[in-house]
N, C-alpha and C positions, 0 to 999 in steps of 0.2 A: 173070197175075201183075203186081201194082202195080209202078208206076216206083219206083225208090229215092228216098228223100228227098234234096232238094237241100241241100247244105252251104252255109250262109251264114257270114260271119265272126262275126255276132252269135251264131248258134246254136252255132258251134264254140267260142267263147269261154264261153258260158253252160254247155255241156256239161262243158268242161274245168274250169271253177270249181266246178261241182257235184261232180264226181268228186274234185277236189283236197280240198275240205272234208269229204267223206264218207270218203275213203280215204287221204288224205295224199299226200305227194310221190311215194311208191313206187307208188301206185295210179294215178298219172297217166300212162298209156301211150296210145299211138296206138290200140291194139286196144281200150282201155276207152272212149276218146272215140267211136271208130267205133260200138261197140255202143250207146253211149248215144244216138247220133244215128240209129241204125237203117241204118248203111251198113257197107261193108266197109273195113278199115284202109287198104288201098291207095288208096282214093279220097281220103283225107286228104292224101296226098303231093301232091296238086294244089294244096293250100292251104298245107302246111308242109313244109319240107325234111326235118326229123327231129324226134325227141323234144325236143332242146334248143330248137328253135324253138317247140315246143308249150308248153314251161315258160316260155319268154320271153314268149309271147303272154299267158299267165296273169299272169305277174309284172308286166308292163307294165299290165295291166288292174287289178291290185291297186293298184299305185303311183299310178295315176291316181285310183282310187276313194278310197284314203286321203288323197291330196293335196286332193281336193275336200272331203272331211269336215273336214280341218284348216282349209281355206279359210274354210268356213262358220263355224267356231269363231272364228277370227281376226276375221272381220267382225263378230261379236257382242261383241267385248272391245276397248274403247278403252285400257285401262290396260295398259302392256307386260308387267308382272309377271303380271297376270291372264290375258293372252293366252298367255303361255308356260305357265302352269299348265293352262289349258284345253286348250291343243293336246297337251300331254303326256298329260292325262287321256283325251283323245279317242283318241289313238294306243293308249293302253293298253286302252281298251274295244274298240277295233277288233281288237287283238291276241287279246283273250279271245274275241271273236266269230268271228273268222277265224283261228285259230292257224296253219293250214297256209298260208294266203295270206300272212299277216305273214311267216312263215318264208322265203317266196320273196324277199322284199324284203331281209331282213337275214342270212338264212342263207348258208352256203357252197353256191355253184353254180359250174359251169364258166363261163367267161367267155361262151361262146356261149349260155347259158341265161339269163344275168342280164338284168333289165330295163335299158334304156339310153335315152340321148337324151331326147326330150322328155317321156317318161313319168317319168323320174327327176327331170328339172328340174320338172316339174309337182308332183311329190310334195314338193319341197322349198321351194316358194315360201312357204308360211304360216310355217314354222319359221325361214326366213331372214328374213323381215319382222319376225316377233316378236322375233327375237334382235337385229336391227338397232334395234328401238325399245327394247330392254332395255339393250343394251350399246354402242350407237352404230355409225355407219358403219364406222369403223376396225377393229372387232372383231366384226362381225356373223357371218362365216364361222366364226370360232373358237368363238364363243358358240353358234351353231347346232350345230356339231359336237359340243360339250360336252354340250348339252341332249340331243341325239339319242343320243350314246353312253351317258349315264346313264339316260335313259328306256329305251333298248333293253335295256341290261344288267339293269336291275331287272325289266322285263317278261319277259325271257327266263328269269330265274331263277324268277320267279313261275310262268310257264307250265310250267317243268320240276318244279315242286314242290320247289325247293331251299330254300326258307325254312322250316326245320325247327326252330327253337330257341324256338318259341312266340312269344307276343306278337302284335299285330296287324300284319299285312302293310300294310294300308291306313294305319295311323299311320305306319309306317316310310316309305311312299311320300310322304306329306304332309311329313314331317320332312325327308327328303332333298331333295325337290323345293324346299321353302321355303328351305333353306340354299343349294342350287344357285342359285336365282333372286336371292337376296339378294347372294350373292358375285359373280355375274356383273354385277348392276346397280351394285355398289359400285365396280367397275374401270371404269366408263364414262369 
């Protein structure tokens, strides 16, 4: 009988991410991850306290990945308004590509399953910097929160299929984002 596979943090994270995107948050269980890794579920408890710790591991991985993506976009944009638009568009694309992962960042979770600490700080760097450039130091946090709330609300409605009145959703995105950016820049 071959020896069971060794569970590494990277393998655990990769298996959990694959299950999340394939089956959604409901499918992300210790049993499913163990099966994906070719081990028995009890062996995962050497690495994770419980399912909430598993969800938090994935949520933190997603937060870092999304933050890195937004950082690359910020680095490519010198203009503050263009940086905000590009970061918002990047986050929207990410949500479309990874709807279940995106849901772990902005969706309702028990506190013990939420991404925390450095992962959340990491995911906020680009939007805070873009907001600071757009609105100034004194209003950077408020501006970043406003941009994030608008972007997330729009994206969540889009993912849920809630725009049912016709017209172009992309045009609505551009219209709303343009007015938001102009409004925040006007109050610098």
